PDB file of N, CA, C and O in Angstrom:
ATOM      1  N   UNK A   1       0.675  -1.304   0.069  1.00  0.00           N
ATOM      2  CA  UNK A   1       0.078   0.224   0.229  1.00  0.00           C
ATOM      3  C   UNK A   1       0.935   0.999  -0.035  1.00  0.00           C
ATOM      4  O   UNK A   1       2.090   0.786   0.334  1.00  0.00           O
ATOM      5  N   UNK A   2       0.485   2.443  -0.961  1.00  0.00           N
ATOM      6  CA  UNK A   2       1.280   3.574  -0.926  1.00  0.00           C
ATOM      7  C   UNK A   2       0.076   4.625   0.037  1.00  0.00           C
ATOM      8  O   UNK A   2      -1.145   4.759  -0.052  1.00  0.00           O
ATOM      9  N   UNK A   3       1.169   5.265   0.987  1.00  0.00           N
ATOM     10  CA  UNK A   3       0.700   5.842   2.281  1.00  0.00           C
ATOM     11  C   UNK A   3      -0.323   7.056   1.264  1.00  0.00           C
ATOM     12  O   UNK A   3       0.044   7.412   0.144  1.00  0.00           O
ATOM     13  N   UNK A   4      -1.586   7.542   1.909  1.00  0.00           N
ATOM     14  CA  UNK A   4      -2.545   8.146   1.368  1.00  0.00           C
ATOM     15  C   UNK A   4      -1.401   9.810   1.198  1.00  0.00           C
ATOM     16  O   UNK A   4      -1.279  10.441   0.148  1.00  0.00           O
ATOM     17  N   UNK A   5      -0.954  10.044   2.081  1.00  0.00           N
ATOM     18  CA  UNK A   5      -0.250  11.337   1.875  1.00  0.00           C
ATOM     19  C   UNK A   5       0.611  11.555   0.419  1.00  0.00           C
ATOM     20  O   UNK A   5       0.331  12.460  -0.367  1.00  0.00           O
ATOM     21  N   UNK A   6       1.414  10.833   0.255  1.00  0.00           N
ATOM     22  CA  UNK A   6       1.981  10.461  -0.737  1.00  0.00           C
ATOM     23  C   UNK A   6       1.402  10.281  -2.096  1.00  0.00           C
ATOM     24  O   UNK A   6       1.874  10.816  -3.100  1.00  0.00           O
ATOM     25  N   UNK A   7       0.396   9.534  -2.085  1.00  0.00           N
ATOM     26  CA  UNK A   7      -0.695   9.691  -3.430  1.00  0.00           C
ATOM     27  C   UNK A   7      -0.919  10.876  -3.659  1.00  0.00           C
ATOM     28  O   UNK A   7      -0.517  11.361  -4.716  1.00  0.00           O
ATOM     29  N   UNK A   8      -1.705  11.740  -2.613  1.00  0.00           N
ATOM     30  CA  UNK A   8      -2.019  13.068  -3.049  1.00  0.00           C
ATOM     31  C   UNK A   8      -1.012  14.220  -3.488  1.00  0.00           C
ATOM     32  O   UNK A   8      -1.186  15.216  -4.190  1.00  0.00           O
ATOM     33  N   UNK A   9       0.187  13.692  -2.772  1.00  0.00           N
ATOM     34  CA  UNK A   9       1.285  14.352  -3.189  1.00  0.00           C
ATOM     35  C   UNK A   9       1.525  14.197  -5.116  1.00  0.00           C
ATOM     36  O   UNK A   9       1.804  15.100  -5.904  1.00  0.00           O
ATOM     37  N   UNK A  10       1.372  13.241  -5.300  1.00  0.00           N
ATOM     38  CA  UNK A  10       1.262  12.673  -6.952  1.00  0.00           C
ATOM     39  C   UNK A  10       0.056  13.084  -7.616  1.00  0.00           C
ATOM     40  O   UNK A  10      -0.189  12.573  -8.709  1.00  0.00           O
ATOM     41  N   UNK A  11      -0.883  14.084  -7.036  1.00  0.00           N
ATOM     42  CA  UNK A  11      -1.823  14.324  -7.911  1.00  0.00           C
ATOM     43  C   UNK A  11      -3.019  13.394  -7.461  1.00  0.00           C
ATOM     44  O   UNK A  11      -4.004  13.781  -8.091  1.00  0.00           O
ATOM     45  N   UNK A  12      -3.300  12.517  -6.783  1.00  0.00           N
ATOM     46  CA  UNK A  12      -3.933  11.488  -6.600  1.00  0.00           C
ATOM     47  C   UNK A  12      -5.447  12.236  -6.164  1.00  0.00           C
ATOM     48  O   UNK A  12      -5.511  13.335  -5.612  1.00  0.00           O
ATOM     49  N   UNK A  13      -6.493  11.494  -6.493  1.00  0.00           N
ATOM     50  CA  UNK A  13      -7.548  11.723  -6.481  1.00  0.00           C
ATOM     51  C   UNK A  13      -8.452  10.843  -5.145  1.00  0.00           C
ATOM     52  O   UNK A  13      -8.269   9.630  -5.250  1.00  0.00           O
ATOM     53  N   UNK A  14      -9.315  11.205  -4.014  1.00  0.00           N
ATOM     54  CA  UNK A  14      -9.608  10.376  -3.463  1.00  0.00           C
ATOM     55  C   UNK A  14     -11.343  10.813  -3.589  1.00  0.00           C
ATOM     56  O   UNK A  14     -11.804  11.941  -3.416  1.00  0.00           O
ATOM     57  N   UNK A  15     -12.185   9.432  -3.974  1.00  0.00           N
ATOM     58  CA  UNK A  15     -13.414   9.071  -4.498  1.00  0.00           C
ATOM     59  C   UNK A  15     -14.227   8.432  -3.725  1.00  0.00           C
ATOM     60  O   UNK A  15     -13.863   7.269  -3.550  1.00  0.00           O
ATOM     61  N   UNK A  16     -15.506   8.815  -3.009  1.00  0.00           N
ATOM     62  CA  UNK A  16     -16.120   8.045  -2.246  1.00  0.00           C
ATOM     63  C   UNK A  16     -17.178   7.076  -3.205  1.00  0.00           C
ATOM     64  O   UNK A  16     -17.822   7.659  -4.077  1.00  0.00           O
ATOM     65  N   UNK A  17     -17.281   6.167  -3.099  1.00  0.00           N
ATOM     66  CA  UNK A  17     -18.572   5.258  -3.885  1.00  0.00           C
ATOM     67  C   UNK A  17     -19.549   4.595  -3.005  1.00  0.00           C
ATOM     68  O   UNK A  17     -19.172   3.904  -2.059  1.00  0.00           O
ATOM     69  N   UNK A  18     -20.827   4.786  -3.290  1.00  0.00           N
ATOM     70  CA  UNK A  18     -21.649   4.396  -2.820  1.00  0.00           C
ATOM     71  C   UNK A  18     -21.829   2.767  -3.150  1.00  0.00           C
ATOM     72  O   UNK A  18     -21.334   2.316  -4.184  1.00  0.00           O
ATOM     73  N   UNK A  19     -22.589   1.873  -2.191  1.00  0.00           N
ATOM     74  CA  UNK A  19     -22.696   0.358  -2.141  1.00  0.00           C
ATOM     75  C   UNK A  19     -23.316   0.112  -3.809  1.00  0.00           C
ATOM     76  O   UNK A  19     -24.118   0.884  -4.337  1.00  0.00           O
ATOM     77  N   UNK A  20     -22.803  -1.009  -4.410  1.00  0.00           N
ATOM     78  CA  UNK A  20     -23.333  -1.353  -5.624  1.00  0.00           C
ATOM     79  C   UNK A  20     -22.816  -0.456  -6.933  1.00  0.00           C
ATOM     80  O   UNK A  20     -23.060  -0.758  -8.101  1.00  0.00           O
ATOM     81  N   UNK A  21     -22.050   0.710  -6.500  1.00  0.00           N
ATOM     82  CA  UNK A  21     -21.241   1.301  -7.561  1.00  0.00           C
ATOM     83  C   UNK A  21     -19.919   1.098  -8.369  1.00  0.00           C
ATOM     84  O   UNK A  21     -18.742   1.110  -8.005  1.00  0.00           O
ATOM     85  N   UNK A  22     -20.399   0.941  -9.366  1.00  0.00           N
ATOM     86  CA  UNK A  22     -19.120   0.519 -10.249  1.00  0.00           C
ATOM     87  C   UNK A  22     -17.884   1.194 -10.255  1.00  0.00           C
ATOM     88  O   UNK A  22     -17.994   2.420 -10.210  1.00  0.00           O
ATOM     89  N   UNK A  23     -16.765   0.754 -10.296  1.00  0.00           N
ATOM     90  CA  UNK A  23     -15.487   1.463 -10.079  1.00  0.00           C
ATOM     91  C   UNK A  23     -14.823   1.423 -11.386  1.00  0.00           C
ATOM     92  O   UNK A  23     -14.431   2.460 -11.922  1.00  0.00           O
ATOM     93  N   UNK A  24     -14.685   0.292 -11.906  1.00  0.00           N
ATOM     94  CA  UNK A  24     -14.692  -0.010 -13.628  1.00  0.00           C
ATOM     95  C   UNK A  24     -15.404  -1.330 -14.031  1.00  0.00           C
ATOM     96  O   UNK A  24     -15.489  -2.263 -13.233  1.00  0.00           O
ATOM     97  N   UNK A  25     -15.894  -1.384 -15.238  1.00  0.00           N
ATOM     98  CA  UNK A  25     -16.330  -2.195 -15.788  1.00  0.00           C
ATOM     99  C   UNK A  25     -15.581  -3.076 -16.896  1.00  0.00           C
ATOM    100  O   UNK A  25     -14.667  -2.500 -17.486  1.00  0.00           O
ATOM    101  N   UNK A  26     -15.830  -4.286 -17.218  1.00  0.00           N
ATOM    102  CA  UNK A  26     -15.004  -5.115 -17.703  1.00  0.00           C
ATOM    103  C   UNK A  26     -15.013  -4.202 -19.400  1.00  0.00           C
ATOM    104  O   UNK A  26     -15.854  -3.379 -19.763  1.00  0.00           O
ATOM    105  N   UNK A  27     -14.082  -4.580 -19.999  1.00  0.00           N
ATOM    106  CA  UNK A  27     -13.566  -3.964 -21.089  1.00  0.00           C
ATOM    107  C   UNK A  27     -13.001  -2.532 -21.464  1.00  0.00           C
ATOM    108  O   UNK A  27     -12.490  -2.215 -22.538  1.00  0.00           O
ATOM    109  N   UNK A  28     -13.219  -1.661 -20.243  1.00  0.00           N
ATOM    110  CA  UNK A  28     -12.876  -0.400 -20.016  1.00  0.00           C
ATOM    111  C   UNK A  28     -11.386  -0.397 -19.810  1.00  0.00           C
ATOM    112  O   UNK A  28     -10.708  -1.191 -19.157  1.00  0.00           O
ATOM    113  N   UNK A  29     -10.894   1.001 -20.724  1.00  0.00           N
ATOM    114  CA  UNK A  29      -9.025   0.928 -20.813  1.00  0.00           C
ATOM    115  C   UNK A  29      -8.601   0.968 -19.073  1.00  0.00           C
ATOM    116  O   UNK A  29      -9.218   1.576 -18.198  1.00  0.00           O
ATOM    117  N   UNK A  30      -7.662   0.327 -18.947  1.00  0.00           N
ATOM    118  CA  UNK A  30      -6.980   0.616 -17.138  1.00  0.00           C
ATOM    119  C   UNK A  30      -6.492   2.012 -17.156  1.00  0.00           C
ATOM    120  O   UNK A  30      -5.709   2.058 -18.105  1.00  0.00           O
ATOM    121  N   UNK A  31      -6.533   2.793 -16.777  1.00  0.00           N
ATOM    122  CA  UNK A  31      -6.114   4.203 -16.741  1.00  0.00           C
ATOM    123  C   UNK A  31      -5.599   4.489 -15.247  1.00  0.00           C
ATOM    124  O   UNK A  31      -4.866   5.478 -15.261  1.00  0.00           O
ATOM    125  N   UNK A  32      -5.736   3.976 -14.043  1.00  0.00           N
ATOM    126  CA  UNK A  32      -5.823   4.663 -12.857  1.00  0.00           C
ATOM    127  C   UNK A  32      -4.874   3.475 -11.843  1.00  0.00           C
ATOM    128  O   UNK A  32      -5.048   2.259 -11.909  1.00  0.00           O
ATOM    129  N   UNK A  33      -4.035   4.046 -11.081  1.00  0.00           N
ATOM    130  CA  UNK A  33      -3.943   3.041 -10.036  1.00  0.00           C
ATOM    131  C   UNK A  33      -4.976   3.357  -8.652  1.00  0.00           C
ATOM    132  O   UNK A  33      -5.324   4.436  -8.172  1.00  0.00           O
ATOM    133  N   UNK A  34      -5.306   1.923  -8.234  1.00  0.00           N
ATOM    134  CA  UNK A  34      -6.381   2.133  -7.266  1.00  0.00           C
ATOM    135  C   UNK A  34      -6.346   1.418  -6.265  1.00  0.00           C
ATOM    136  O   UNK A  34      -6.126   0.207  -6.281  1.00  0.00           O
ATOM    137  N   UNK A  35      -6.634   2.329  -4.954  1.00  0.00           N
ATOM    138  CA  UNK A  35      -6.264   1.980  -3.587  1.00  0.00           C
ATOM    139  C   UNK A  35      -7.456   1.943  -2.610  1.00  0.00           C
ATOM    140  O   UNK A  35      -8.203   2.921  -2.635  1.00  0.00           O
ATOM    141  N   UNK A  36      -7.682   1.120  -1.907  1.00  0.00           N
ATOM    142  CA  UNK A  36      -9.073   1.556  -1.094  1.00  0.00           C
ATOM    143  C   UNK A  36      -8.771   1.919   0.350  1.00  0.00           C
ATOM    144  O   UNK A  36      -8.035   1.246   1.072  1.00  0.00           O
ATOM    145  N   UNK A  37      -9.411   3.064   0.726  1.00  0.00           N
ATOM    146  CA  UNK A  37      -9.001   3.905   2.044  1.00  0.00           C
ATOM    147  C   UNK A  37      -9.874   2.949   3.299  1.00  0.00           C
ATOM    148  O   UNK A  37      -9.494   2.626   4.425  1.00  0.00           O
ATOM    149  N   UNK A  38     -11.332   2.633   2.496  1.00  0.00           N
ATOM    150  CA  UNK A  38     -12.087   2.021   3.557  1.00  0.00           C
ATOM    151  C   UNK A  38     -13.192   1.387   2.899  1.00  0.00           C
ATOM    152  O   UNK A  38     -13.590   2.051   1.942  1.00  0.00           O
ATOM    153  N   UNK A  39     -13.930   0.131   3.134  1.00  0.00           N
ATOM    154  CA  UNK A  39     -14.757  -0.253   2.756  1.00  0.00           C
ATOM    155  C   UNK A  39     -14.245  -1.512   2.100  1.00  0.00           C
ATOM    156  O   UNK A  39     -13.112  -1.905   2.378  1.00  0.00           O
ATOM    157  N   UNK A  40     -15.242  -2.370   0.985  1.00  0.00           N
ATOM    158  CA  UNK A  40     -14.938  -3.127   0.205  1.00  0.00           C
ATOM    159  C   UNK A  40     -15.098  -3.397  -1.140  1.00  0.00           C
ATOM    160  O   UNK A  40     -16.055  -2.933  -1.760  1.00  0.00           O
ATOM    161  N   UNK A  41     -14.290  -4.073  -1.638  1.00  0.00           N
ATOM    162  CA  UNK A  41     -14.544  -4.003  -3.387  1.00  0.00           C
ATOM    163  C   UNK A  41     -14.633  -5.445  -3.940  1.00  0.00           C
ATOM    164  O   UNK A  41     -13.850  -6.271  -3.471  1.00  0.00           O
ATOM    165  N   UNK A  42     -15.334  -5.747  -4.701  1.00  0.00           N
ATOM    166  CA  UNK A  42     -15.828  -6.864  -5.449  1.00  0.00           C
ATOM    167  C   UNK A  42     -15.338  -7.073  -6.933  1.00  0.00           C
ATOM    168  O   UNK A  42     -15.819  -6.327  -7.786  1.00  0.00           O
ATOM    169  N   UNK A  43     -14.668  -7.769  -7.208  1.00  0.00           N
ATOM    170  CA  UNK A  43     -14.173  -8.323  -8.240  1.00  0.00           C
ATOM    171  C   UNK A  43     -14.964  -9.462  -8.863  1.00  0.00           C
ATOM    172  O   UNK A  43     -15.023 -10.596  -8.387  1.00  0.00           O
ATOM    173  N   UNK A  44     -15.691  -8.969 -10.204  1.00  0.00           N
ATOM    174  CA  UNK A  44     -16.028 -10.219 -10.712  1.00  0.00           C
ATOM    175  C   UNK A  44     -16.233 -10.286 -12.227  1.00  0.00           C
ATOM    176  O   UNK A  44     -15.978  -9.227 -12.801  1.00  0.00           O
ATOM    177  N   UNK A  45     -16.601 -11.213 -12.934  1.00  0.00           N
ATOM    178  CA  UNK A  45     -17.112 -11.359 -14.024  1.00  0.00           C
ATOM    179  C   UNK A  45     -18.067 -12.424 -14.371  1.00  0.00           C
ATOM    180  O   UNK A  45     -18.171 -13.350 -13.566  1.00  0.00           O
ATOM    181  N   UNK A  46     -18.813 -12.440 -15.488  1.00  0.00           N
ATOM    182  CA  UNK A  46     -19.799 -13.554 -15.689  1.00  0.00           C
ATOM    183  C   UNK A  46     -19.297 -14.771 -16.733  1.00  0.00           C
ATOM    184  O   UNK A  46     -18.584 -14.529 -17.707  1.00  0.00           O
ATOM    185  N   UNK A  47     -19.719 -15.956 -16.427  1.00  0.00           N
ATOM    186  CA  UNK A  47     -19.366 -16.886 -17.008  1.00  0.00           C
ATOM    187  C   UNK A  47     -20.447 -16.895 -18.259  1.00  0.00           C
ATOM    188  O   UNK A  47     -21.463 -16.206 -18.164  1.00  0.00           O
ATOM    189  N   UNK A  48     -20.163 -17.812 -19.603  1.00  0.00           N
ATOM    190  CA  UNK A  48     -20.873 -17.594 -20.593  1.00  0.00           C
ATOM    191  C   UNK A  48     -22.638 -18.285 -20.245  1.00  0.00           C
ATOM    192  O   UNK A  48     -23.632 -17.958 -20.894  1.00  0.00           O
ATOM    193  N   UNK A  49     -22.625 -19.307 -19.034  1.00  0.00           N
ATOM    194  CA  UNK A  49     -24.246 -19.742 -18.310  1.00  0.00           C
ATOM    195  C   UNK A  49     -24.745 -18.895 -17.560  1.00  0.00           C
ATOM    196  O   UNK A  49     -25.750 -19.097 -16.879  1.00  0.00           O
ATOM    197  N   UNK A  50     -23.876 -17.480 -17.610  1.00  0.00           N
ATOM    198  CA  UNK A  50     -24.733 -16.584 -16.491  1.00  0.00           C
ATOM    199  C   UNK A  50     -24.063 -16.739 -15.310  1.00  0.00           C
ATOM    200  O   UNK A  50     -24.145 -15.656 -14.731  1.00  0.00           O
ATOM    201  N   UNK A  51     -23.551 -17.380 -14.765  1.00  0.00           N
ATOM    202  CA  UNK A  51     -22.994 -17.555 -13.501  1.00  0.00           C
ATOM    203  C   UNK A  51     -22.021 -16.884 -12.962  1.00  0.00           C
ATOM    204  O   UNK A  51     -20.936 -16.997 -13.531  1.00  0.00           O
ATOM    205  N   UNK A  52     -22.067 -16.283 -12.125  1.00  0.00           N
ATOM    206  CA  UNK A  52     -20.938 -15.119 -11.572  1.00  0.00           C
ATOM    207  C   UNK A  52     -19.842 -15.685 -10.703  1.00  0.00           C
ATOM    208  O   UNK A  52     -19.856 -16.353  -9.669  1.00  0.00           O
ATOM    209  N   UNK A  53     -18.827 -15.164 -11.518  1.00  0.00           N
ATOM    210  CA  UNK A  53     -17.371 -15.593 -10.916  1.00  0.00           C
ATOM    211  C   UNK A  53     -16.960 -14.584 -10.015  1.00  0.00           C
ATOM    212  O   UNK A  53     -17.218 -13.437 -10.380  1.00  0.00           O
ATOM    213  N   UNK A  54     -16.444 -14.706  -9.043  1.00  0.00           N
ATOM    214  CA  UNK A  54     -16.128 -13.433  -7.969  1.00  0.00           C
ATOM    215  C   UNK A  54     -14.241 -14.079  -7.990  1.00  0.00           C
ATOM    216  O   UNK A  54     -13.795 -15.137  -7.547  1.00  0.00           O
ATOM    217  N   UNK A  55     -13.716 -13.240  -8.498  1.00  0.00           N
ATOM    218  CA  UNK A  55     -12.615 -13.177  -8.473  1.00  0.00           C
ATOM    219  C   UNK A  55     -11.752 -12.836  -7.248  1.00  0.00           C
ATOM    220  O   UNK A  55     -10.716 -13.430  -6.950  1.00  0.00           O
ATOM    221  N   UNK A  56     -12.163 -12.067  -6.740  1.00  0.00           N
ATOM    222  CA  UNK A  56     -11.578 -11.290  -5.112  1.00  0.00           C
ATOM    223  C   UNK A  56     -12.688 -10.164  -4.796  1.00  0.00           C
ATOM    224  O   UNK A  56     -13.393  -9.482  -5.539  1.00  0.00           O
ATOM    225  N   UNK A  57     -12.512 -10.275  -2.894  1.00  0.00           N
ATOM    226  CA  UNK A  57     -13.119  -9.063  -2.583  1.00  0.00           C
ATOM    227  C   UNK A  57     -11.730  -8.210  -1.520  1.00  0.00           C
ATOM    228  O   UNK A  57     -11.031  -8.584  -0.579  1.00  0.00           O
ATOM    229  N   UNK A  58     -11.830  -7.251  -2.113  1.00  0.00           N
ATOM    230  CA  UNK A  58     -10.714  -6.392  -1.503  1.00  0.00           C
ATOM    231  C   UNK A  58     -11.137  -5.797  -0.363  1.00  0.00           C
ATOM    232  O   UNK A  58     -12.287  -5.359  -0.388  1.00  0.00           O
ATOM    233  N   UNK A  59     -10.348  -5.635   0.883  1.00  0.00           N
ATOM    234  CA  UNK A  59     -10.736  -4.360   1.915  1.00  0.00           C
ATOM    235  C   UNK A  59      -9.679  -3.374   1.835  1.00  0.00           C
ATOM    236  O   UNK A  59      -8.692  -3.267   1.107  1.00  0.00           O
ATOM    237  N   UNK A  60     -10.190  -2.632   2.849  1.00  0.00           N
ATOM    238  CA  UNK A  60      -9.477  -1.396   3.470  1.00  0.00           C
ATOM    239  C   UNK A  60      -7.547  -1.599   3.164  1.00  0.00           C
ATOM    240  O   UNK A  60      -6.821  -2.552   3.447  1.00  0.00           O
ATOM    241  N   UNK A  61      -7.286  -0.554   2.637  1.00  0.00           N
ATOM    242  CA  UNK A  61      -5.801  -0.677   2.268  1.00  0.00           C
ATOM    243  C   UNK A  61      -5.023  -1.790   1.600  1.00  0.00           C
ATOM    244  O   UNK A  61      -4.022  -2.462   1.849  1.00  0.00           O
ATOM    245  N   UNK A  62      -6.063  -1.670   0.498  1.00  0.00           N
ATOM    246  CA  UNK A  62      -5.047  -2.966  -0.589  1.00  0.00           C
ATOM    247  C   UNK A  62      -5.369  -2.034  -1.754  1.00  0.00           C
ATOM    248  O   UNK A  62      -6.051  -1.009  -1.738  1.00  0.00           O
ATOM    249  N   UNK A  63      -4.768  -2.580  -2.704  1.00  0.00           N
ATOM    250  CA  UNK A  63      -4.892  -1.849  -3.961  1.00  0.00           C
ATOM    251  C   UNK A  63      -5.418  -2.933  -5.172  1.00  0.00           C
ATOM    252  O   UNK A  63      -4.818  -4.008  -5.163  1.00  0.00           O
ATOM    253  N   UNK A  64      -6.347  -2.787  -6.087  1.00  0.00           N
ATOM    254  CA  UNK A  64      -6.549  -3.751  -7.201  1.00  0.00           C
ATOM    255  C   UNK A  64      -6.159  -3.300  -8.364  1.00  0.00           C
ATOM    256  O   UNK A  64      -5.546  -2.233  -8.387  1.00  0.00           O
ATOM    257  N   UNK A  65      -6.429  -4.011  -9.587  1.00  0.00           N
ATOM    258  CA  UNK A  65      -6.654  -3.375 -11.151  1.00  0.00           C
ATOM    259  C   UNK A  65      -5.218  -3.192 -11.414  1.00  0.00           C
ATOM    260  O   UNK A  65      -4.987  -2.352 -12.284  1.00  0.00           O
ATOM    261  N   UNK A  66      -4.145  -3.791 -10.860  1.00  0.00           N
ATOM    262  CA  UNK A  66      -2.775  -3.115 -11.070  1.00  0.00           C
ATOM    263  C   UNK A  66      -2.326  -3.877 -12.503  1.00  0.00           C
ATOM    264  O   UNK A  66      -1.767  -3.205 -13.370  1.00  0.00           O
ATOM    265  N   UNK A  67      -2.557  -5.109 -12.685  1.00  0.00           N
ATOM    266  CA  UNK A  67      -2.358  -6.121 -13.834  1.00  0.00           C
ATOM    267  C   UNK A  67      -2.572  -5.021 -15.135  1.00  0.00           C
ATOM    268  O   UNK A  67      -1.632  -4.525 -15.757  1.00  0.00           O
ATOM    269  N   UNK A  68      -4.030  -4.754 -15.406  1.00  0.00           N
ATOM    270  CA  UNK A  68      -4.325  -4.222 -16.497  1.00  0.00           C
ATOM    271  C   UNK A  68      -3.398  -3.258 -16.686  1.00  0.00           C
ATOM    272  O   UNK A  68      -2.555  -3.369 -17.577  1.00  0.00           O
ATOM    273  N   UNK A  69      -3.452  -2.182 -15.850  1.00  0.00           N
ATOM    274  CA  UNK A  69      -2.518  -0.953 -15.902  1.00  0.00           C
ATOM    275  C   UNK A  69      -1.098  -1.019 -16.341  1.00  0.00           C
ATOM    276  O   UNK A  69      -0.674  -0.227 -17.184  1.00  0.00           O
ATOM    277  N   UNK A  70      -0.366  -1.912 -15.814  1.00  0.00           N
ATOM    278  CA  UNK A  70       0.884  -1.970 -16.127  1.00  0.00           C
ATOM    279  C   UNK A  70       0.995  -2.877 -17.836  1.00  0.00           C
ATOM    280  O   UNK A  70       1.980  -2.814 -18.572  1.00  0.00           O
ATOM    281  N   UNK A  71      -0.200  -3.612 -18.112  1.00  0.00           N
ATOM    282  CA  UNK A  71       0.068  -4.380 -19.368  1.00  0.00           C
ATOM    283  C   UNK A  71      -0.277  -3.386 -20.649  1.00  0.00           C
ATOM    284  O   UNK A  71       0.000  -3.553 -21.837  1.00  0.00           O
ATOM    285  N   UNK A  72      -0.979  -2.288 -19.999  1.00  0.00           N
ATOM    286  CA  UNK A  72      -1.917  -1.357 -21.235  1.00  0.00           C
ATOM    287  C   UNK A  72      -2.885  -1.958 -22.101  1.00  0.00           C
ATOM    288  O   UNK A  72      -3.095  -1.717 -23.289  1.00  0.00           O
ATOM    289  N   UNK A  73      -3.560  -2.945 -21.174  1.00  0.00           N
ATOM    290  CA  UNK A  73      -4.821  -3.406 -21.728  1.00  0.00           C
ATOM    291  C   UNK A  73      -6.215  -3.081 -21.033  1.00  0.00           C
ATOM    292  O   UNK A  73      -6.289  -2.346 -20.048  1.00  0.00           O
ATOM    293  N   UNK A  74      -7.438  -3.760 -21.697  1.00  0.00           N
ATOM    294  CA  UNK A  74      -8.314  -3.143 -20.839  1.00  0.00           C
ATOM    295  C   UNK A  74      -8.838  -3.885 -19.543  1.00  0.00           C
ATOM    296  O   UNK A  74      -7.956  -4.714 -19.321  1.00  0.00           O
ATOM    297  N   UNK A  75      -9.607  -3.990 -18.778  1.00  0.00           N
ATOM    298  CA  UNK A  75     -10.024  -4.741 -17.473  1.00  0.00           C
ATOM    299  C   UNK A  75     -10.675  -6.064 -17.880  1.00  0.00           C
ATOM    300  O   UNK A  75     -11.691  -5.950 -18.566  1.00  0.00           O
ATOM    301  N   UNK A  76     -10.333  -7.089 -17.628  1.00  0.00           N
ATOM    302  CA  UNK A  76     -10.921  -8.240 -17.890  1.00  0.00           C
ATOM    303  C   UNK A  76     -11.926  -8.767 -17.294  1.00  0.00           C
ATOM    304  O   UNK A  76     -12.467  -9.825 -17.612  1.00  0.00           O
ATOM    305  N   UNK A  77     -12.288  -7.885 -16.196  1.00  0.00           N
ATOM    306  CA  UNK A  77     -13.534  -7.928 -15.204  1.00  0.00           C
ATOM    307  C   UNK A  77     -14.200  -6.554 -14.832  1.00  0.00           C
ATOM    308  O   UNK A  77     -13.853  -5.442 -15.232  1.00  0.00           O
ATOM    309  N   UNK A  78     -15.132  -6.838 -14.062  1.00  0.00           N
ATOM    310  CA  UNK A  78     -15.458  -5.244 -13.395  1.00  0.00           C
ATOM    311  C   UNK A  78     -15.595  -5.474 -11.921  1.00  0.00           C
ATOM    312  O   UNK A  78     -15.723  -6.598 -11.434  1.00  0.00           O
ATOM    313  N   UNK A  79     -15.561  -4.298 -11.193  1.00  0.00           N
ATOM    314  CA  UNK A  79     -15.107  -3.790  -9.675  1.00  0.00           C
ATOM    315  C   UNK A  79     -16.224  -3.306  -9.305  1.00  0.00           C
ATOM    316  O   UNK A  79     -16.593  -2.461 -10.121  1.00  0.00           O
ATOM    317  N   UNK A  80     -17.086  -3.468  -8.287  1.00  0.00           N
ATOM    318  CA  UNK A  80     -18.104  -2.803  -7.365  1.00  0.00           C
ATOM    319  C   UNK A  80     -17.879  -2.522  -6.112  1.00  0.00           C
ATOM    320  O   UNK A  80     -17.474  -3.442  -5.400  1.00  0.00           O
ATOM    321  N   UNK A  81     -18.032  -1.509  -5.668  1.00  0.00           N
ATOM    322  CA  UNK A  81     -18.360  -1.340  -4.087  1.00  0.00           C
ATOM    323  C   UNK A  81     -19.072  -2.472  -3.193  1.00  0.00           C
ATOM    324  O   UNK A  81     -19.991  -3.009  -3.812  1.00  0.00           O
ATOM    325  N   UNK A  82     -18.932  -2.832  -2.248  1.00  0.00           N
ATOM    326  CA  UNK A  82     -19.633  -3.433  -1.536  1.00  0.00           C
ATOM    327  C   UNK A  82     -19.960  -3.088  -0.056  1.00  0.00           C
ATOM    328  O   UNK A  82     -20.721  -3.807   0.592  1.00  0.00           O
TER     329      UNK A  82
END
């Protein structure tokens, strides 16, 4: 985890999300480093049969979504505040 003060020094933006609000959706370009200050985030996608596949649930003081950011690809899943 990167200290919040360091992120703010590098022009980070703190954003609050409501429950069930999407943070990013599948196939969106990965543009930002994301870190949770409080709460939880669920990362998931759906199988062809419609069944949900939960990849991870991230909690406070964790970052998420870095692999697509560093690979310069779109997000292969979506994340939602829980």
